[in-house]
N, C-alpha and C positions, 0 to 999 in steps of 0.2 A: 401670299404665302405668310405664315407664322415666322418672322425673322429668327426666332430662337432655334428652328430647325438648322439654321446655319452654324450653331455652335457644336453640333453633334459630329464626331469623328466617324470615319468609317469602321465598320464592325471588323473585330480581329480576324473573322475568316475572309473578309474582303480583302484586308491587308495580306493575309497569308496567300491568296490567291495571286496578289500582284507579285508578291516575292518570288513565288515559283512559275510564273509566268515564263515561258522560254526555257525552262530547265527541262532536260529530257532524262527520265530516270532510266536505270538498267531494265531493258524489256526481258531480260532473263529471269527477273524476279517479280512475282506477284505482288500487286500493290496491298500495302497495309496501312489503312487510315485510323490513326490514334489521335487525331486533332481535335475531335468534336465529342462531347461528353453526351453521346446518342447511345444507350443501352443496346447492344446487339443480341441479348439473350431473347430466346422465343417468348412472346406474349402467352400467358397461360390460357390453355383452351377454355376454362370455365369463364373467363373475362369476355372472351369472344362470344361465348354461347349466350352469356347475359344480355349482351347487346342483341343478338339475334331474337331472343326471346322477348325482348321489350320494344321491338321496332314500331309497334302501335303508338309508343311515345311521340313519334314523329308528327302526329295529328293535333299536338296540344302544344300551346305557349307555355314555356316553362316560367316559374316564379324565380326571382333572383335570390330569395332567401333559401331555395332548395327544398326538396322534399322532406318532410318528418321524418322518412325512413332513413335517408342519407344522412341528415343531421344528427339522428340518434346514433348512427353507426359510427359517425366522426367523432362525436362525443364520448362513446365507450371505448373507441380506440385510443384517444387522446389520453383518457383517464388511465387506461391499463398501461400504455407505454410510457408515460411520464409520470406515473405513479401519484395521480391527483387525488384528492379526496373527493372533488365533484367539478364538472365543468357543465354549464347549462346549454343544452342544444338549441334553445329558443333565442338565447341573447348572446352567446360567447363563442359562437362557430357559424361560419357560411363556407358553403362550398364555392370555388373559384375555377375559372378555365386555365388551370396551371398556375404554377407560383409566379412565373415570368410575367403574366399580364396584371396579376394582382400587386406584385411589388412594384411595378411601374406606376399602376394607378392610384396606389395608395399615396404617393408623394403628391399627386394631383389633389387628392382629398385634404391631406394634412396641412401642407405648406400654406402659410399665411403671408401674402406677398405685400399686404398692407403694412406690415411691420418692417422697420429698417433693416436692411441687410440679412434677409432670410438666408439661413445657412443649413446644410445638411452633411454629416460627416459620414464618410464612406472608408471601408478599408482600402488598402492599397498593396498589392494587385487586388482585383475586384471583378464580380460579374457585371459586365459593362452596361446591363439594364439600369443599375443604380445611377449612374451619372446621366443617362439620357432621361430618366425620370426627375432628377434635380433640376437640369436645365430647362426642361419643358416646362416644368412647374414654375419657373422663375426665380429659383433660389440658386444659391452659389455653393458648389461642392467644396468640402475640406478633406484633404485625404491624410489618413493615419498609415505611414508606412509599416509594413510588416517585414521583417528581414530575419536572417538566420541569427543575427546578433541577439535578437529578442526572442528566438525560438517561434518566429512568425506570429508573435502576437501583437494586438494593437495596444500601444501604451497609452492609456487614456491620461496618465500624469503629463504627458508631453503637450497637451493641449492647453492652450493659455485660457484664463477666465474670460477674455474679451471675445474669444471664439465660442466657448459654452454658452455665453449669455446670448448670443445671437443664433444658436442652434435650436431647430424646430424638430429635427428628425434625425435619428442615427440609423444607419444600416449596419448590420453586422451579419456574417454568415458562418455558421458552426454546425457541422464540419464545414470548413472554408474550401470555398473553390478559388484559387487552385492549390493551396498549400495541404489541406487535409487536416488541418488544426483544429480541435475541439476547445471552446472556450472552458476554463475551470470555474468553480463555484466561487472562488475569491474574486475573478474578474467580473463575473456577473454581480457580484456584491457592490464593487466599485461602480458598475455602470448603473445599477439601481440607484445607488446613493446620488450619483451625479443627476439623474433623471428626477430625483426628488427635489434636488437644490435647484436646477435650472429649468425643469418643466418640460424637457423635450420627450418626443414619443421615440419608442425603440421598435424598429423593424427586424425580427430576427428570421432570417433566411436559414431554414433548416431542411432544405429538400435531399440533402444527402444524409440524413440522420439514420436511415435504416440499413446503410452499407458500412459495415464493421466486422472486425475480424475473430470475435470471441463472443460467442452467445451470452455470456454472463456479464459483460462490460458493455452495454449500450451506450451511446454518447449522451452525455448530459444536455438536456434542453431547457430552454428559458422558462418555460411554464413550471418545469421540475424546480429549477433554482428558484423561482419566485415563491412557490409554495414552501420550500425549504426554510425561507426567509420570512414567512408570515405575510407574504403580500397579498392579501385576500382581494380578489377581483382583478388581479393582474393589472394595476395602474399603469398606463401609458405604456403597455406593453402588446405587441401584436406579433403572433409567430405564423410563418407561411411555411407550408410543407405540401408535398406533391407525390403523385403516383407514378410519375414517369420513372424515376430511377428505381423506387421501390419494387414496381411491378413490372417493369420493362414495357410501359405504354407511353412512350413519349408523344404518339401522335394522338392518344385520348385527350390531352388537355384537360386534366383534372387534378386540383388540389384542394386545400382549405386554408382559411385563415381564422385564428383563434386568439382570444385574449380580452382585453379590456371592454366591456359591454357598451360603455357610452361612446367610446370611438368606432366600435364596431357598427353601431346604430347609424352613425353619421357616414360611415364608409358604404353601408348598405343603401342609403339615400343616393350616394354618388353613383353607385354601381346600378341602380334602378335606372338612372337617367342615362348611364353609358350604354345601357343594353348589354350587361355582362351575365345574363343568367346562362345555367348550364343546361344543355339539352336532356330531357327526361331519359332518353336512350343512354347517354354518359352517365347520368346519374345513376342509373339502374347497374350498369356495369362497374362504376366505382364503389357502389355499397357492396358488391361482390368481392372486389379486390380488397377493400380495407377490412373485410370480415374474415380473410384467410392470410394465415402466417406460414403455412407450409411452403408455399412457393417463394416468400421471402427468405426463408432460411436456406433454401435451395440456392436462391440467387447470391446469398453470402457466402455459400460454400465455394461456388464457382469463383467469386472475386478473391477469396482467400487463397484459392489454388494459384490464381494468377500472380498475385503479390508474392506468393511464396516462391514461384518459379522464376519471377523477375529478380528477386533479392538473390536467389541462388547464382543466377546467370550473371547479374551486373556488378555484384559487390567487390569482386576482385579487380575490376578496371575502373571504377568510378565511385565517388562518394554518393551513396544512395541511402535514404532513410526511409523507412515505413511511415506513411502517414497515420493519424489518429484514427481516421475514418475516411469514407468517401472511395472514389475509384480513380483518383488522379495520382501520380507521381509527380513531384515539383522538383525537377532534377537540375542541379547546376551543371552547368557546360564548361568544358575546357577551353574553348573558343566563343565568340559572340553568339547569343542565342539565334540570330537570324542567319549567321553563318553555317552555324550547327545544323539548323532546320533544312537550309538549302541544300547543303553536302550530303546530310543523310538521305534526302529524297533523291538526289541525283545518283548517289552510289549504291544506295541499298533499297531504294523505293518504299520508304516508310516515312509518313507525314507525321509530324507533331507541331504544336504551336508554340512560337516564340514566346516567352514569357513577358518580355517588354510590350507586346500588344495587349496584355492583360493588364497593365498598368499606366499610371501617369507619372510624369516628372513632377515631383513634390518635395519640397525642403532639400532641394539641390541633388536629388538622385531619382532615378527610375527603378524601384525595388524588383521590377521583373527582369531586368537586365541580366543576361547571362544565366538565365533559367529558361527550360522549355516545360511545358504541361504536356503529360503523355497520360492519355485516357485509356485505362485498360477495359475496354468495353466489348471488344471482340471475342471469338471463342479462346479458351485456354490454349489450345494448339498455335492458333495464330499468333496470339500475344507472346507465347514462348518463342515463335519463330522471329518475331519482332524484336524481343529481348536479345537474341542471338545476334541479329544484324546489328543492333546499336552496339553490342559488346565488340563486334568486329570493326565497326566504324570508330569507336574510341580508341581501340587498339591501333588502328591504322594511323590515328592523330599522334599516338605516342610514339 
């Protein structure tokens, strides 16, 4: 077996299972699971119907590049959403089987291990796929800590010239999982300038970009930022997005990658050998989903309601702040994050995820320690009930 597999840590949900093994929750209370970012809003009927209407696609092998119809739809959506002058559907965008597999495989295609000390920079805390991708690509991860002291931003100025000189790839996540922070235009400017100076590729994970709380203030995306700065052709930039959160279809496994055409050409070659083509049935359903915004607006309405309820219920007992976007609360805990998680489950039958499981020890600290991630993914009524239980639990601690 590949010895690099031994470098992988247990996934956060495996650690959570071990933490809660042997803990018996109060059986008088129904279980409320807020630990995983899996949308529980109903999948729109028209997406289901699109799959049914195109079942004949099961009789044909798909091509990795994707259908012309889907690529045109993706290009039009990207252009509208991020205010782009143009994006070429033939060379600057391809469909992928969810952002997770694409984020992972991208590192395998980009990292050049023939060079000394290949490094990849990741935010910390972070989506665990980044680290797995880096390690299995044969590179060394370098973590940029995000904490409340810097408003959960990644401070690029703290990275030394020696690290930047060895960096081949930088993962960023905006809106961030788990903090909900959105990168500013000035931060993109800094990162683009560093990419120009040192030649690394940027992988921007934007799968939470469509969950925000005011229809007039959608989160800034990397492609939008690049165009504002006159970076024609999006040099060394690749953006990853997905339907899972936007359209409540986590089981569909559908997203896209868009950006630098030269890099995308090589990534397409990798994916052809990897066997990453999307089913024609899924392509048809995806085309329907990307072409509709009404269900996304309704989705945002539900999330806005849930966050509003949570702020109203919790703000008088614990320090809680609205995220810029996304569906997570990154909540600072009055006791250790693991003890908070265990006792909340035991006393109130609510499951959240310890923040330390989403981060790594770096620069002398684990920036996820004493935080929990709360995913407001279930119904508004169940989320409100969970928030009331958390309020009662925190009050018990006081």
